[in-house]
N, C-alpha and C positions, 0 to 999 in steps of 0.2 A: 562576636561579643553582647552580652546584654546589654541593655539598656538603663541607664540612673536613673531609678522611682522618678529622681527628680526631676528631671529630665523631663520624662515625658508625664508627668506631670505638668510643666510649663506649658510641653507642644498641646496638648488636650488643652489647654487654657487659651492658649495660641491660635490655635483652628480651629475652635467654639464660635458657630452665623451673628457674626455681630459682633466681633472684637476687633477692635483694628487698636494702632497703636497707642494709641488716648488712654485709650480706656484701659488698654492694660495696662499702659504706665501708674495707670490710679489705682488700680487693681492691686499691684505688683507693692504702693507704698500701705497700705493696707493690710494687706497679708504676703509680707516677705516670701515665708512657705505655703510651698504652692496646693501641697497639700491640707492644708486649712484651707485654703479657696475653695477647694474643689468639694469639701465635707460641710464648709455652710451652707446655711439653708439660703431661700434665693430669697428672700424678706431682705435678709442681714446682708446678702451683695447689693442689696439695690441700698439701702437706708446707708450702709458706710462705703459701699465704692460706686455708689450710684452705676451700677451695673444694671441693665435693662431687665425685667423680666426674659424675655424670650431666649435671652443668650445666658441666662442665670440658668434656666430650666434645658438649655442642653447642652451644657455643665455636668450635667446630674444622670444625660443618655450616656450609657455607653457604648451606642454605636462606635465604627471606630471613622476616622475621616481617613479619607484617601491621603490626604494632605498631609496626614497628620505618620500616617504610614510611610507616605516618604521620605522626610523629615528621619522619622527614627531608622529608616535602613542607613541615611549616609551616617546619620552618629556614632554605628559599627564599629566602624576600624577604631582602632586602640589612637590614632593619634586628630581623631577630631572630637570636639567638642561641643556645648549649647552653655552657653556666659548670661545666665542671667545676670539682671540690673542686683539682686539681693547677695549672689555670688560673692564671696570673699573673692575672688580672682578673677573678676569685673574690673577694669582698667580704672583706681582709682580719675584720672585725669582728664577721664571723659564720660565719668557720673558725675563730674561740679560743673557739667555743660549745660544749659538749658536745656536740651532735651535730647538724651539719653536714649537710643533704642534701647528699647529694655530688652532683647535679648540680640547673642551676638553670637552665628555659625563660626567656629576656628578652628580651620585647616592648618596640623603643625605645632607651633609651640602658643600655649595661651600664657604663656609668661613673659612672651617675647613682645605681650602688648603694653607690660608694665616695667618690666625687670631693670630696664636698663631707660635713660631717658632720651626720649625721640626728638626726632627734626625731621621736619614732612620738607620735600622735596621736589618743588610740580612744577608745571608750567605746559608750555604748547606741546599738541599729539602734533604738530608740523614743523616741529623744530629744524634748528638750522644744523649741519655739521659741526659747528662752535657751540654750539646752545647743550647741545646733545657730549659733545666729551665733556663744558663747562660744570655738568650735572653732575654727568661717571666720577673727573673728577672729586670734587666737592663732596658727593657721597664717600666712594670711597676711602677720602683721608679721615672724611668725619668719621665714619663707621672705626676706622683706625682705631679712632679715636676714643670708643666705647659709646659712640650713638646706634644709635636703631637709626635703619632711614627709614619714615613711610609715603609711600606714593598711594597710587591707585593702577598700576597698573598699565596704563594707556601705554599708544606708542608716540614716541618721540623723547620730552622730558622723564617722564613719569620711567616708563623705562629702562634707561638709562639709569639716575637715578637706584632703580635696582639691583643691576650688574653692576655699578661702583661698592653699592654696598656689599655683596658680597664677592670683590673683587677683594674685598679691605679686610677679612674677615669678621664680618661683622652680623649682626642679624638685620632681616629687612622683613616688612608689614608690609600688605598689598590687599588697600580696600578695595571691595566690587562694587557694581553696579548694575552684579544679576543673583542669583541663587546659587547657593557652594557648591553645586553640584556642573557648572558652567565654569567658561576661563572667557572673557573678551578680552582683550581680541582672542580669536583662537589661534592664532601664527604668536599668543605668549604661552602656551601649555606646557615647553618644555623650561619656560622661566618660571612662570606660577611652579610647576614641582621642586625648582629648586630653592626657592622664596619658601614654599611651605613644610622644606629642609633645614631650612639655616633661618625660620624665624618665622611667619603666619601667613596666611591667606584668611581673611575675613569680611564674613556681608552681615545683612542684616537682613535678610531676605530669605525668604521662606525657600525650599529644594523645586526646583522646576520653572521659577523666575526669570523673566528672558530678561536681556538686558534694554533698560531703556531709555529715552534722553530725560526724562524726569527723575527718573534712580540716581541720576549721577553728583545733581545742587543737592540730595540728601545726603551721598557717599563724600562730598567732600568735608560735610562737617562731622563725619567721624574722624577724616583724616588730618585733620586741624584739631579734633577736640583730644587723639592719641595725640600728641604734640607739645613740646613747651613753644618749637614758633614753627614759621614757615617761610624755605625760601623758594622765590620766584622766580626762575633761570630764564623763561622766553615764553611771552605771553601775549598774544595781541587783544585788542582793547575787548571784545566782551568774552577773553577764552575760559573757560571753566576755572584755570586755575587763581582766578579773581575774587571769580567767589568765594575754593577755600580757603583764599586770603583775608576775604570778606568777614567770613565764620571764622576765624582766626581775630580778625580783630573784637568781636560780640565774643569769644570766651574770653578774654583776654590773655592772650598768645601775642608772644612774640612776630612781626614778619617781616622777612627780610627781602630785600632783592638786589640781584645783578644788574646794572649797566648795562646799557650795548648802541651799538650806532646809531644815531638820531635817524639814518636815512631808514631805517627796518623798524618795518611794521612789527615785528615782535618782539621791540624793547620799549614801544608803547605801554603795555602792561607794566614792565617793570618800573619804569619815568613816573606811569602814574601813582603807583604806591612811591616812591622815593618822594614824591612830591607834598601825598598826605600826610609823609610821615615813617617809613617804613624806611630800616635798616641799611646805609650802600655798603653792599655785601661784593667787595675786590678782592679778600683772602681769609685762607681760614680764621688768623687772627679776628677780623671782625666779629666773626661770629660768637667768636670764641668772647669775645665784648659782653655780649645779648645774654649768654646763655652759662649757662655753668658749666662748668666743668666735669664729668661723665667720671667715673671710678675704673683706674685705668682696668682693662679686662684681656685676657687671652687670644690670640686671634687665633680663628678655628679655623682659616686658610695654612697654619702651619703644619708640619710631617710630623703626625700623631706618632709624641715619646718623643720628640724633638723639647730638650729644658728651655722653659722660655726663654731664660737669660740671656741664652747662645740666639730664640729667635730675632729678641730685641733689638739689636745688633747688626740686623741681617740687610745686605745688599745698600737700596739709599740710605736709609737708616745709618748703617756704621761710616760709608762714606763722608754724611754729615754730623759725624760724632769724630772725627778726624782733624774735620774742619774749623771743630773750635778748642779752643784751650783753657785753661785753668786762670787766667783774668778776662775780664772783655772782650769777645769780639766782638766786632759789626758787624751790622745782618750783608750788608756787601761783601764783605769781606768773607764769608763763609756762603757765599754766593759761587766767588770765586774762584776758592779754593775745591767748593765740590761738583763745580762744573754742573748744578741743577738750577732749574729755575727756581726763579723767587718764591714763585706758589708753591711748590714743592716744598724746598726750604724752609718757608714758615711752615707749617703740615709739621715736617716731620720735628721740629724744633719745639713748634706746640705740646705733640705728642711726649718730649723731650722734659718739656717743664707741667704736664701733668704726673709723668711715671716718677720726678723726681729728679732727673739723669742729670739734667741741667737749670739753670736760673736766669735770669733775667736782671738788669739797672740801666741805669739810663746810657754808659756805655755799649752798651751788648748784649752777649749772653756768655757765659760757663761753667764750663765743666762744676757740676758740685765737687765735695769732696765731707766726708765725715767732719770734719774743722768747720767746715764753712759755718753750720749755724742756723741762725736767724741771716745771712748774710743772701742779699738780692730780695725780689719780689716773688 
């Protein structure tokens, strides 16, 4: 498949000697069309965008850069995309941040970066079993209700969040701290392939870039920048998850944290965030208080060809629906009748509220009927 001319033009500029990220961003501000930038005289590039003469001269030379050709070769398959900041498909939330990456290498669905509201779920690489279970359960239920789950493909909480989103039939986005041709850690190659099939793998680094310690704080600003908020599940005092939460705060995003045992070192990060004003999260309803509800979307986990109405009340959802009356039913009654955990019942009721199946009022939840009109909240 031939490479899009605009993508090749951006790669030509990206790989010109002396063209760093900040210089590239400045040039994009002046020349949103890369071919116009390549055609501009060196003096104009210096005057309008501050491009040094040597770098400007390199843009006008035609010799191929090996790194450019590596990027071009990686981009040829149809499921791979280069998004430049001036591209209308570039995620608007990320573009609003103070330091958005000028180029994103995307494998999978570019629309996954913006079409659904996103929540980042992050935490320790050395997570406890309970922490991984919490991350997986929250991500599953949030994805099922229409959120895209963003994380960093790392061991521990990140991997659990991606897997939970996939189980929920939703979309998930993994932001990497290495080139798009690599998967780090390597043991997550199969998970990365699933993420690309049902969402997107994203990197700001060119092909061939190895994972380096300094890349991950950079990566974290994209994780938070793509998201409406960041949910921290477990994190030590120096965890990279706290870096993501700090980025979120600077970017005007919501910061949420799940508390843990006072005896666990992995609780110190979330507890510190809560002391600083992060939302304490115990159930899905706590997340819903801070973030706007997403539009209902059909689950991709449902068998092909099965009507959405039939799958909407399958399994545990049907059990909960049968446990709610046409008059207000208290949450503990629904829990007792269904035999499910309070968190799972709360998650399903939230889905039902979004879909308009149930409504809530101070006395509890009730099944909506066409005659209900404005009754309930």
